C-alpha positions, 0 to 999 in steps of 0.5 A, spaced: 911 712 672 908 712 665 901 715 665 895 710 664 892 711 657 885 713 657 879 715 652 872 718 652 866 717 648 865 718 643 871 715 639 870 718 632 867 726 631 863 724 625 856 721 624 857 713 624 851 709 625 851 702 625 858 701 626 862 695 624 869 694 626 874 689 622 881 687 624 885 685 618 893 684 619 893 687 626 889 694 624 882 695 625 877 698 619 870 701 621 864 702 617 857 704 618 851 708 616 851 715 614 845 720 613 848 724 607 845 725 600 847 718 597 848 715 602 855 712 601 859 707 606 865 711 609 871 707 611 876 708 617 882 705 620 886 705 626 891 701 630 888 702 637 880 702 636 881 710 639 884 714 634 881 713 627 883 716 620 878 716 615 880 713 608 874 715 604 868 711 601 868 704 601 862 704 596 861 711 593 855 715 593 849 712 589 847 715 583 840 713 584 839 716 591 839 709 594 841 709 601 845 704 604 845 701 611 849 697 616 855 694 612 859 688 615 865 685 612 868 678 612 874 676 609 876 670 606 882 667 601 884 674 599 877 677 598 873 682 602 865 681 602 861 687 604 854 685 606 849 691 606 842 693 605 840 698 599 833 702 599 829 708 600 831 713 606 826 710 611 827 703 609 822 702 603 824 696 599 831 695 603 834 688 601 841 685 602 846 685 597 853 683 597 859 687 594 867 685 594 874 688 594 881 686 594 883 690 600 878 692 606 878 700 604 875 698 598 873 700 593 867 695 593 863 693 587 856 690 587 857 682 586 851 677 585 844 678 585 839 680 592 841 675 597 833 675 599 829 676 593 823 673 596 823 678 602 820 685 601 825 688 607 831 685 609 836 689 613 842 688 618 846 682 615 851 679 620 856 674 617 859 669 622 864 664 622 863 658 627 870 655 630 868 649 625 869 653 619 861 653 617 859 660 615 852 663 617 848 670 616 844 673 621 839 678 618 833 682 619 826 681 616 819 683 617 814 678 621 806 680 620 803 675 624 803 673 631 803 677 638 808 683 636 808 684 628 814 687 626 821 686 625 825 680 627 832 676 626 833 670 622 839 665 620 841 661 615 847 658 612 851 660 607 853 655 602 858 660 599 860 667 601 854 670 596 849 664 596 844 662 602 841 655 603 834 657 604 833 654 610 832 660 615 830 659 622 828 664 627 832 667 632 828 672 636 822 676 635 820 682 639 817 679 646 818 685 650 814 692 650 821 695 650 821 693 643 815 697 641 818 701 634 812 705 633 804 705 635 800 705 629 805 705 624 802 705 616 806 700 613 805 695 608 798 699 607 795 697 614 796 700 620 800 696 626 803 697 633 810 695 630 815 692 634 823 692 632 828 687 634 835 688 629 842 689 629 844 681 630 851 680 632 853 673 634 859 671 639 861 664 641 863 664 648 865 657 653 861 653 648 854 657 647 852 662 642 850 669 644 846 673 639 846 681 641 840 685 638 838 692 638 830 693 640 825 699 640 825 705 636 832 707 633 831 714 634 828 714 641 830 712 648 827 705 649 832 703 643 838 698 647 842 692 646 840 685 649 841 678 647 839 671 646 842 664 647 843 658 644 847 651 644 848 651 636 848 657 631 842 655 628 838 655 635 833 655 638 835 661 641 832 663 648 831 670 651 833 673 658 827 672 662 824 676 668 826 683 665 822 689 661 829 692 659 835 691 655 840 687 659 847 690 655 846 697 654 840 702 655 839 710 654 842 714 660 836 720 660 839 726 657 846 724 656 846 718 651 840 716 647 838 710 644 845 706 644 845 700 639 847 696 633 853 693 637 859 689 634 864 685 639 871 687 637 878 684 641 882 689 643 890 689 640 891 684 646 887 679 643 884 677 649 880 683 652 872 684 648 869 691 647 863 693 644 863 698 639 856 701 638 852 708 636 848 712 640 845 719 639 848 725 643 845 729 648 842 734 642 840 728 638 844 731 633 847 725 630 849 718 632 856 717 634 861 711 634 862 709 642 866 704 645 865 700 652 868 693 655 864 687 654 864 683 660 862 676 661 860 672 667 855 666 668 849 669 666 852 672 660 854 678 657 854 685 660 857 692 659 858 698 664 857 703 658 854 707 656 860 711 659 861 718 660 867 719 664 874 718 661 876 710 661 882 705 661 884 705 653 884 697 650 890 694 653 895 693 648 900 687 647 906 686 650 909 687 643 906 689 636 909 690 629 906 692 623 912 693 619 910 701 617 917 703 616 921 705 610 921 700 604 927 696 603 930 697 610 931 691 615 926 690 621 928 693 627 934 691 630 932 692 637 926 687 636 928 682 631 934 678 630 935 676 622 938 670 621 939 667 614 935 669 608 933 676 606 929 680 611 926 687 609 920 691 610 916 692 603 909 695 603 908 695 610 910 688 611 916 683 613 918 679 607 923 673 607 925 674 600 930 669 599 926 663 597 932 659 596 934 659 603 933 652 606 933 655 613 931 663 615 929 665 621 927 672 625 927 671 632 924 676 636 929 679 641 926 685 643 921 682 649 922 678 655 922 670 654 915 668 655 912 661 658 905 662 657 903 667 651 898 668 645 901 670 639 898 673 632 901 672 626 899 674 619 902 671 613 902 669 606 906 665 601 910 669 596 914 664 592 916 656 593 922 652 590 921 646 593 915 641 594 916 641 601 918 648 603 914 651 609 913 657 613 911 659 620 912 661 627 916 657 632 917 658 640 924 656 641 926 654 649 932 655 653 935 648 651 939 648 644 935 644 639 928 645 643 922 648 640 915 647 637 913 650 631 907 651 627 908 650 619 904 651 613 906 647 607 909 651 601 903 649 597 898 651 602 895 644 603 898 642 609 899 645 616 903 641 622 905 642 629 911 639 632 915 639 638 923 638 638 927 637 644 934 637 644 934 635 637 929 629 637 922 630 635 917 628 641 910 630 638 908 631 631 901 632 629 898 634 622 892 639 622 887 639 617 885 645 613 879 642 611 874 646 615 877 653 612 873 650 606 875 649 599 879 654 595 885 655 601 890 660 597 896 661 601 898 667 596 893 671 600 894 673 608 891 668 613 891 669 620 895 665 625 893 665 632 897 661 637 896 660 645 901 656 649 900 655 656 902 649 661 905 645 656 899 645 651 897 649 645 891 651 641 891 653 634 886 658 630 887 659 622 882 665 620 878 664 626 877 657 625 880 652 631 884 647 627 888 644 633 888 644 641 891 640 646 897 640 642 904 638 646 909 644 646 915 646 650 914 648 657 918 654 660 920 660 657 922 661 650 922 666 644 918 667 639 921 666 631 918 667 624 921 662 619 921 659 612 925 653 609 925 653 601 920 659 600 919 666 600 913 669 605 911 675 607 909 677 614 904 682 617 901 684 624 905 680 629 903 681 636 905 678 642 901 677 649 903 674 655 898 669 659 901 669 665 
């Protein structure tokens, strides 16, 4: 029997505070805070969340010596938006900024004005896209009034990826003594008992919105991760009651100190949640990137971390193809059966190059047929020669002429789901792309996530739910990629069983 894959923390041997992980085209990119001169933002890449390769600097060291903290990256229509703060080494004058790039590895270039010019201190920006397509920005700012003066978290709607609505709401302020940052802190020309709540990360789970946060002093053992919850992204959020300790991650004395600034990431199987976070090593010499499962029950999120012993590796999908073979080669014949068209691997993607082909498909034959599955496909339009040209993914059943398919219109303005049984269309639904906002550009990669189980399907595009309760084939079948009268590119294809 094969040996179970395991890992041990930390998962990267370099300093990486405030880690953030972005998944794009089936691969993971990590960014974080480093303490070195000039304070660049490094970028790492992994395919399994465990083995990380440093690609260089996403943002080069500042020539002025400013420090850049806590980057997070959002992707929309071909542009990557990095939110971060810039200022002095102890937080002096930190304010939120945005930089943009055309690739997750960068280089990112600063774009536009300071996001929060009227605040003297803002850090830890977290962009969140709800399932209806609306973007929000959670971030930390200072509150000087009330019972516990200090840093807290607010939220505002994004009118576009670089403009806030100016109608922010408070998410959470310090409400427990473990949130103490420093007694008798000299800040803003006064002496305060200062409290800190920072490092927001929001996940929608079963209709509720959970905002993870880190509280306390980031260098000290009281630093940890807890959460508040709400029924809407703008709140009101409510804290966990009846506890004076962080509920998700906390220090293991003399072993793991100050775990915090966590983000949530899905394992390669697209089903299993993990926390990526930092913690000091036992000698307190550096903040290291760590990984542990995130678990859910009726009371909310929790984690068995910080873990010390070897842990089962994040689960992989039943099948995955990142198309990293040599340029010009055919897709793996053990996995794919090319039918019509001109299918070839180029620049780490699978291209169907024959835009004139009326019907081209690539059935996935390298896995057993499935009845219930979760499919991820990243795809983009290359060229269209017909007004009604389409491309997408298909689930083909055992009976001839039976399939369900998700198709994007060649111009990128239409998305449809239909089911055909023995050559006769039995269901069709046009799915709206309006929730994705203006400017959907088919020539850039978009992620499709399709869940099929029990004869129904759910569909997400770029994290936005665009269809649910859709009629789908029942019974076992195979997945295919297809084009009709277009040339298209595919990448990061993965398939997980839901049985």
